[in-house]
VEXPA-829041 format. One line per 10 residues: number of its first residue (from 1); their letters; for each residue z, x negated, y of C-alpha. Coordinates in nm, 4 decimals, m for minus. Each point is the difference from the previous one (the first is absolute). Layout:
! VEXPA-829041
NUM	a	Z:X:Y  ...
//
This chain:
! VEXPA-829041
1	mrmamkrayg	0.0167:m0.0138:m0.0004  m0.1434:m0.1218:0.3512  0.1574:0.0264:0.3060  m0.2001:0.0952:0.2842  0.0576:m0.2105:0.2444  m0.0698:m0.4203:m0.0581  0.0976:m0.2719:0.2149  m0.1916:m0.2798:0.0917  0.0323:m0.3462:m0.1943  0.3383:m0.1660:0.1294
11	eeqpyipagi	0.0930:0.2865:0.2068  0.2864:0.2922:m0.0338  m0.0263:0.3360:m0.2134  m0.1030:0.2911:0.1941  0.2725:0.1561:0.1620  0.0626:0.2632:0.2981  0.1754:m0.1999:0.2852  0.3203:0.1536:0.1191  0.1749:m0.2437:0.1931  0.2159:m0.2842:m0.1831
21	fkirlpfihy	m0.1058:0.2667:m0.3079  m0.3091:0.0243:m0.2224  m0.0481:0.2644:m0.1547  m0.2209:m0.0352:m0.3661  m0.0496:0.3328:m0.2409  m0.0949:m0.0303:m0.3110  m0.3945:0.0616:m0.0938  m0.0451:m0.0315:0.3141  0.1274:m0.3429:0.1316  0.0730:m0.1552:m0.3063
31	rwewpeffqa	m0.1371:0.0403:m0.3858  0.2545:0.1697:m0.2680  0.0655:m0.2601:m0.2466  0.0486:0.1156:m0.3468  0.2174:m0.2671:m0.1455  0.2104:0.0341:0.2534  0.0224:0.3744:m0.0762  0.0851:m0.0453:m0.3925  0.2407:m0.2515:0.0892  0.1567:0.2321:0.2654
41	mfmcstclsa	0.0433:0.2816:m0.2190  0.2541:m0.1817:m0.2125  0.1516:m0.2743:0.1990  0.1462:0.3463:0.1761  0.2392:m0.0388:m0.2151  0.1634:m0.2506:0.2209  0.0118:0.2837:0.3066  0.1208:0.2295:m0.2411  0.3380:m0.2149:m0.0958  0.1181:0.1187:0.3502
51	ipvlqqmlgv	0.0836:0.3055:m0.1369  0.3082:m0.1266:m0.2431  0.1212:m0.1689:0.3275  m0.0225:0.3182:0.2040  0.1740:0.2000:m0.2680  0.2787:m0.2040:m0.0148  0.0790:m0.1358:0.3583  m0.1027:0.3530:0.1699  0.0896:0.2347:m0.2733  m0.3482:0.1577:m0.0004
61	sfnlawsmvi	m0.1554:0.2067:m0.2779  m0.3163:m0.1698:m0.1780  m0.2154:0.2062:0.1470  0.1223:m0.0606:0.3650  m0.0093:m0.3460:m0.0449  m0.3654:m0.0142:m0.1642  m0.0960:0.2045:0.3486  0.1637:m0.2468:0.1793  m0.2087:m0.2761:m0.1769  m0.3073:0.2270:0.0132
71	ingllyslhv	0.0595:0.0151:0.4318  0.0668:m0.4243:m0.0341  m0.3016:m0.0235:m0.1437  m0.2426:0.1834:0.2622  0.1272:m0.2246:0.2545  m0.0792:m0.3474:m0.2197  m0.3589:0.1414:0.0958  0.0434:m0.0850:0.3811  m0.0195:m0.3806:m0.0164  m0.3766:m0.0403:m0.1125
81	llgdpvvpgw	m0.0605:0.3472:0.1741  0.1251:m0.1817:0.3761  m0.1820:m0.3647:m0.1435  0.3134:m0.1685:m0.1569  m0.1842:m0.1415:m0.3318  0.2931:m0.0599:m0.2209  0.1701:0.2640:m0.2400  0.3480:0.0779:0.1115  0.2745:0.0452:m0.1621  0.3569:0.0174:m0.0112
91	itpavplvia	0.2580:m0.2045:0.1371  0.1097:m0.0700:m0.3086  0.2388:m0.3190:0.0089  0.2245:0.2452:0.2151  0.0206:0.2652:m0.2215  0.3185:m0.1340:m0.1386  0.1594:m0.0356:0.3651  m0.0284:0.3134:0.1115  0.1146:0.1795:m0.3670  0.3098:m0.2093:0.1446
101	fmgkyqlgiv	m0.0005:0.1069:0.3343  m0.0263:0.3697:m0.0535  0.2434:m0.0083:m0.3161  0.2758:m0.0441:0.3319  m0.0982:0.3918:0.0401  0.1060:0.3051:m0.1794  m0.3063:0.1276:m0.2086  m0.1136:0.3108:0.1779  m0.1409:0.0511:0.3754  0.1437:m0.2982:0.1484
111	rfqslialql	m0.1082:m0.2461:m0.2435  m0.3449:0.1862:0.1113  0.0885:m0.0987:0.3339  0.0368:m0.3423:m0.0658  m0.2843:m0.0570:m0.1689  m0.2097:0.2278:0.3539  0.2060:m0.2778:0.2322  m0.1079:m0.2817:m0.2144  m0.3547:0.0861:m0.0079  m0.0116:0.0978:0.3779
121	llgvifllmg	0.1518:m0.3123:0.0961  m0.2599:m0.2206:m0.2544  m0.3155:0.2039:0.1659  0.1050:m0.0594:0.3335  0.0359:m0.3644:m0.0556  m0.3616:0.0218:m0.1425  m0.1027:0.1692:0.2427  0.1202:m0.2415:0.2979  m0.1678:m0.3089:m0.1855  m0.3010:0.1499:0.0123
131	itgfanklmk	m0.0268:0.1294:0.3262  0.1204:m0.3020:0.1982  m0.2205:m0.1798:m0.2477  0.2796:m0.2713:m0.0978  m0.0722:0.0689:m0.3285  m0.3190:m0.1738:0.0199  0.1916:m0.2752:0.1669  0.2469:m0.0158:m0.1713  m0.2351:m0.1231:m0.3286  m0.1085:m0.2290:0.2106
141	iipnaikagv	0.3108:m0.2005:0.1228  0.2105:0.0059:m0.3443  m0.0469:m0.3407:m0.1689  m0.1902:m0.0085:m0.3231  0.3775:m0.0837:m0.1362  0.1659:0.3110:0.0790  m0.3135:0.1539:m0.1243  0.0105:m0.1041:m0.3094  0.3953:m0.0036:m0.0567  m0.0395:0.4415:0.0235
151	llgagtaaii	m0.2987:m0.0233:m0.2200  0.1880:m0.1612:m0.2496  0.3178:0.1322:0.0702  m0.1531:0.3284:m0.0313  m0.1601:m0.1068:m0.3409  0.2668:m0.0924:m0.1437  0.2099:0.3238:0.0660  m0.2088:0.1518:m0.1358  m0.0134:m0.1811:m0.3303  0.3800:m0.0470:0.0404
161	gefntggrfh	0.0437:0.3870:m0.0046  m0.2111:0.0772:m0.3231  0.2119:m0.2214:m0.2037  0.3439:m0.0170:0.1603  0.2552:0.1192:m0.2239  m0.0644:0.4590:m0.0026  m0.3522:m0.0544:0.1079  m0.2983:0.1392:m0.1682  m0.1037:m0.3461:m0.2185  0.3127:0.1024:m0.1832
171	kypisitvgc	m0.0438:0.3415:m0.1046  m0.4049:m0.0186:m0.0604  m0.0413:m0.3954:m0.1031  m0.2546:0.0232:m0.2274  m0.2686:0.2502:0.2194  0.0808:m0.2033:0.3133  m0.0877:m0.3453:m0.1375  m0.3590:0.1211:m0.1843  m0.0981:0.2107:0.3187  0.1471:m0.2912:0.2268
181	liaffclfsp	m0.1658:m0.2725:m0.2367  m0.3663:0.1910:0.0237  0.0273:0.1185:0.3660  0.0404:m0.4142:0.0711  m0.2729:m0.1086:m0.2103  m0.2644:0.2928:0.0959  0.0968:m0.1022:0.3762  0.0328:m0.3660:0.0588  m0.0761:m0.1343:m0.3141  m0.3056:m0.2896:0.0552
191	qfmkmrtnnh	m0.0866:0.0354:m0.3941  m0.0462:0.3703:0.0043  m0.2294:m0.0786:0.3042  m0.2293:m0.1991:m0.1788  0.0364:0.2666:m0.2775  m0.1251:0.2565:0.2994  m0.3163:m0.2171:0.0473  m0.1052:m0.0146:m0.3481  0.0795:0.3741:m0.1069  m0.0855:0.3260:0.1266
201	iwnaigkygm	0.3293:0.1581:m0.2146  0.2142:m0.2348:0.1129  m0.1279:0.0297:0.3710  0.0123:0.3962:m0.0161  0.3517:m0.0408:m0.0610  0.1303:m0.2806:0.2498  m0.1945:0.2902:0.2646  0.3295:0.1866:m0.0191  0.2314:m0.1989:0.0508  0.3569:0.0871:m0.1230
211	lpaiiiavfv	m0.0914:0.3021:m0.1667  m0.0576:m0.1576:m0.3283  0.3434:m0.0994:m0.0032  0.1571:0.3209:0.0712  m0.2631:0.2137:m0.2014  0.1538:m0.2575:m0.3132  0.3769:0.0531:0.1491  m0.0249:0.3858:m0.1109  m0.1116:m0.0492:m0.3579  0.2429:m0.3326:m0.0369
221	gpivgefpwf	0.3064:0.1723:0.1618  m0.0086:0.3002:m0.2499  m0.0900:m0.2554:m0.3096  0.2692:m0.2091:0.0300  0.2394:0.2779:0.1061  0.1229:m0.0529:0.3703  m0.1252:0.3467:0.1163  m0.1134:0.3210:m0.0989  m0.3912:0.0392:m0.1118  m0.1972:0.1936:0.2954
231	hikigtfiki	m0.0590:0.3772:0.0143  m0.2973:0.0782:0.1914  0.0880:0.3686:0.1546  m0.3253:0.1661:0.0419  m0.0216:0.3621:0.2005  0.0422:m0.0574:0.4024  m0.1883:m0.2569:0.0872  0.1016:m0.1005:0.3627  0.3486:m0.0263:0.1443  0.0402:0.1899:0.3572
241	pdfagiwnkl	0.2910:m0.1597:0.1391  0.3102:0.2342:0.0771  m0.0490:m0.0711:0.3511  0.2545:0.3295:0.0658  0.3250:m0.1702:m0.1894  m0.1508:m0.3184:0.1477  0.0432:0.1418:0.3595  0.3086:0.1741:m0.0981  0.2226:m0.2413:m0.1506  m0.0962:m0.3556:0.1261
251	spfsigfpta	m0.1498:0.0396:0.3501  0.2290:m0.1280:0.3135  m0.1627:0.3579:0.1635  0.1492:0.2004:m0.2604  0.3065:m0.1944:m0.0919  0.0701:m0.2069:0.3246  m0.0060:m0.2784:0.1431  0.1891:m0.3038:m0.0879  0.3065:m0.0685:0.2682  m0.0372:m0.2882:0.2289
261	smflsalpma	0.2542:m0.1679:m0.2073  m0.2343:0.0080:m0.3165  m0.2738:m0.1825:0.2313  0.2467:m0.2514:0.1081  0.1602:m0.0644:m0.3943  m0.3728:0.0068:m0.1128  m0.1799:m0.2713:0.2809  0.1432:m0.3016:m0.1691  m0.1314:0.0930:m0.3305  m0.3642:0.1355:0.1955
271	vvvyiiafgd	m0.0626:m0.3925:0.1371  0.0462:m0.1104:m0.3079  m0.2154:0.2053:m0.2162  m0.2486:m0.1210:0.2967  0.0432:m0.4048:m0.1059  m0.0704:0.1572:m0.3624  m0.2888:0.1759:0.0848  m0.1283:m0.3180:0.2779  m0.0319:m0.1572:m0.3384  m0.3111:0.2297:m0.1195
281	fitsealihe	m0.1450:m0.0521:0.3294  m0.0150:m0.3868:m0.0855  m0.1004:0.1104:m0.3654  m0.3035:0.1932:0.1572  m0.1220:m0.2225:0.2262  m0.0216:m0.2753:m0.2473  m0.1803:0.2587:m0.2604  m0.2387:0.0975:0.2244  m0.0613:m0.3841:0.1346  m0.0395:m0.1092:m0.3570
291	adearkdeki	m0.3247:0.3114:m0.0411  m0.1086:m0.0425:0.3342  m0.0161:m0.4133:m0.1095  m0.2253:0.1126:m0.3085  m0.2677:0.2053:0.1320  m0.1393:m0.0309:0.3135  m0.2549:0.3174:m0.0456  0.3164:0.2147:0.1893  0.2020:m0.0505:0.2969  0.3686:0.0946:m0.0747
301	dfnanrsnlv	0.2353:0.0833:0.2635  0.3253:0.0086:m0.0931  0.2398:0.0922:0.3416  0.3502:m0.0211:m0.0886  0.0635:0.2102:0.3033  m0.2179:0.2650:m0.1629  0.2184:0.0174:m0.2958  0.3446:m0.0170:0.1805  m0.1219:0.3316:0.1715  m0.1788:0.1673:m0.3158
311	sairnilmal	0.3669:m0.0862:m0.2095  0.1812:0.1597:0.3422  m0.2403:0.3543:m0.0522  0.1490:m0.0193:m0.4039  0.3028:m0.0355:0.0922  0.0689:0.2304:0.2263  m0.1730:0.2656:m0.1246  0.1678:m0.0761:m0.3079  0.3435:0.0141:0.1399  m0.0980:0.3099:0.2278
321	vcpytqlcgp	m0.1391:0.2210:m0.3388  0.1683:m0.1854:m0.3028  0.2185:m0.3020:0.0118  m0.1243:m0.2494:m0.2544  0.2390:m0.2412:m0.1696  m0.2718:m0.2686:m0.0504  m0.0975:0.0376:0.3687  m0.3525:m0.0671:0.1162  m0.1270:m0.3873:m0.0346  m0.3296:m0.1503:0.1019
331	lwaavtaava	m0.1009:m0.1307:m0.2894  m0.0244:0.0404:m0.3654  m0.0174:m0.3755:m0.0912  m0.1008:0.0612:m0.4209  m0.3071:0.2097:0.0815  m0.1159:m0.1616:0.2887  m0.0132:m0.3143:m0.1680  m0.1938:0.1953:m0.3104  m0.2481:0.1013:0.2791  m0.0267:m0.3311:0.1334
341	qrykegpkam	m0.0865:m0.1486:m0.2548  m0.2891:0.2722:m0.1367  m0.1167:m0.0302:0.3556  m0.0803:m0.3729:m0.0284  m0.1774:0.0430:m0.2799  m0.3224:0.0923:0.2828  m0.1669:0.3270:0.1562  m0.0700:0.0994:m0.3337  0.3154:0.0139:m0.1362  0.1585:0.1737:0.3353
351	esicsgagtf	m0.2226:0.0625:0.2779  0.3002:m0.0508:0.2520  0.3881:m0.0410:0.0062  0.0227:0.3331:0.1508  m0.1740:0.2065:m0.2755  0.2486:m0.1740:m0.2838  0.3289:0.0302:0.1877  m0.0994:0.3611:0.1602  m0.1228:0.1349:m0.3079  0.3001:m0.0754:m0.1806
361	rwstfigvml	0.2193:0.1720:0.2134  m0.1770:0.3293:0.0055  m0.0362:m0.0269:m0.3448  0.4191:m0.0690:m0.0511  0.0360:0.3156:0.2047  m0.2411:0.2149:m0.2679  0.2097:m0.1334:m0.2481  0.3390:0.0492:0.0962  m0.1281:0.3900:0.0327  m0.1801:0.0294:m0.3543
371	ipivsllqpv	0.2686:0.1456:m0.2293  m0.1568:m0.1752:m0.3022  m0.0250:m0.2826:0.1320  0.3636:0.0128:0.1293  0.1301:0.1275:m0.3913  m0.1895:m0.2943:m0.1565  0.2080:m0.2914:0.1552  0.3040:0.1717:0.1057  0.1235:m0.2392:m0.3073  m0.0823:m0.2980:0.1136
381	lpvalsltll	0.1075:0.0074:0.3523  0.2245:m0.2410:0.0458  m0.2181:m0.2476:m0.1727  m0.2808:0.0094:0.2175  0.2643:m0.0657:0.2798  0.0669:m0.2865:m0.1420  m0.3347:m0.1290:m0.0818  m0.0594:0.0555:0.3436  0.3192:m0.2080:0.1537  m0.0799:m0.2996:m0.2399
391	vqgyictrla	m0.3453:m0.0126:0.1163  0.1252:0.0002:0.3536  0.2620:m0.2804:m0.0445  m0.2673:m0.2199:m0.1526  m0.2668:0.0571:0.2711  0.2830:m0.0672:0.2313  0.0251:m0.3398:m0.1192  m0.2973:m0.1039:m0.0574  m0.0863:0.1077:0.3642  0.3422:m0.2023:0.1418
401	mdmcktdver	m0.0454:m0.2906:m0.2072  m0.4142:m0.0213:0.1132  0.1615:0.0880:0.3611  0.2315:m0.3402:m0.0032  m0.2343:m0.3276:0.0902  0.3236:m0.2467:0.0581  0.3153:m0.0730:m0.1944  0.1911:0.0952:0.2906  m0.1332:0.3404:m0.0298  0.0331:0.0352:m0.3433
411	giagcmgavl	0.3830:m0.0736:m0.0285  0.0149:0.2327:0.2875  m0.1976:0.3146:m0.1386  0.2318:m0.0711:m0.3502  0.3517:m0.0476:0.1442  m0.1033:0.3452:0.2288  m0.1853:0.1733:m0.2714  0.2988:m0.0376:m0.2329  0.2483:0.1264:0.2480  m0.1623:0.2774:0.1159
421	aiegaawgla	m0.0398:0.0862:m0.3702  0.3890:m0.0418:m0.0360  0.1059:0.0786:0.3107  m0.2487:0.2915:0.1811  m0.2460:m0.0672:0.2906  0.2361:m0.0576:0.2752  0.1868:m0.2914:m0.2009  m0.3651:m0.1297:m0.1119  m0.1595:m0.0320:0.3636  0.3034:m0.1348:0.1507
431	vgillyltlk	0.0012:m0.3034:m0.2636  m0.3490:m0.0499:0.0511  m0.0138:0.0021:0.3655  0.2775:m0.2216:0.0244  m0.1563:m0.2683:m0.2998  m0.3617:0.0533:0.1864  0.2069:m0.1050:0.3647  0.2144:m0.2869:m0.1915  m0.3166:m0.1215:m0.1864  m0.2704:0.0167:0.2138
441	tygkvkssvs	0.1582:m0.1299:0.3451  0.1562:m0.2998:m0.1943  m0.3459:m0.0507:m0.1253  m0.1424:m0.0368:0.3082  0.2413:m0.2083:0.1324  m0.0077:m0.2351:m0.2764  m0.4215:0.0148:0.0304  0.0576:m0.1243:0.3686  0.2389:m0.2826:m0.0416  m0.2330:m0.1232:m0.2821
451	vsetaene	m0.2439:m0.0130:0.2666  0.1626:m0.1259:0.2713  0.1473:m0.2760:m0.2567  m0.3572:m0.0858:m0.1073  m0.1047:m0.0814:0.3742  0.2593:m0.1997:0.0495  m0.0857:m0.2371:m0.3251  m0.3593:0.0141:0.1411
//
């Protein structure tokens, strides 16, 4: 299926200009990518894995939580629609912190309001960063060592969370191991890349990114007894969200807005969450830069200010309609990496980075509404979440190491990343900044001293 509008060689994908935004519609401004569509039908299991967390923390029913996932799924499509060439996702590393913050409030309206306060404040921070243009400036002035430390910390935290006591790996060790090995092999193995060039079947499998791993996990889990066999429900085909229930039980316009004290209490957490989300902007920039370097037929425009604004819109809308424990982040690293990997194969594989990312997110929105798909994937939801987190961990650590050019940068990134993963974003950032100021300043002094000594000796 071809798109109606085509770009000139080396130019941007066609769009409708709207200030900082660049509006792109599927089928009009980019083609529909079938590999991303089929991958999304199974990868929407990760989106659906928010349901048990929403049930536990907000006390809502499965159907109401499912409705919340559908609404959130629609808002995902805003990124490519408005010109942000990535696959957005949750602010995943912040989820444990958000759960701990909400746990201070009694289950019920007060807890809903605490989440509303946090998500509204986060949306305002994203908005201010985007409107002032400070997001782009921040991306340019932050040293590589600090960027790498954020990436390394985020990647390490994602992996630690899966293998910690009580983590999902201990509940589903065989399913996660098998699925993870297949996902890593299909996405990152040089040997598999060679197999794809020599065999049409392997090449066809490789187009679908993490999809083979999810499909195999659906069957491996029940066989080894880690979760029950799937049961596909046939009958009603599309789930219509319970808009009335969401409005009456979750919206601040019905249950009341948070108090001033709630906003004050949520402010430090909102700042920490933004610091964590900032790591996604760094990852986005690195992934898009890699993709842009690999192909000269398309100019890719990633703008951190634009990404902040779209993230602000999503968080503010969710807070006003149905506050979301996973919050609304600017990047799903694992899938953006999978899309970028296939994009690098050339225009025949994927016409535009926008077509891959856009197709994927419109398709996950469709997928989370389809009752047969949801019933098929329901047992495997925890495993799907683990796979995407472990792949994200690999991507973040690889990008962090590639970003460091000197031993000093590698040392700073390693220490900062470890502290960030163990003690949290605020401590990690403080350690990274102190180390950078200490070691970089000393390096410049030492360099200038050496030059002076050389001059005197001469």
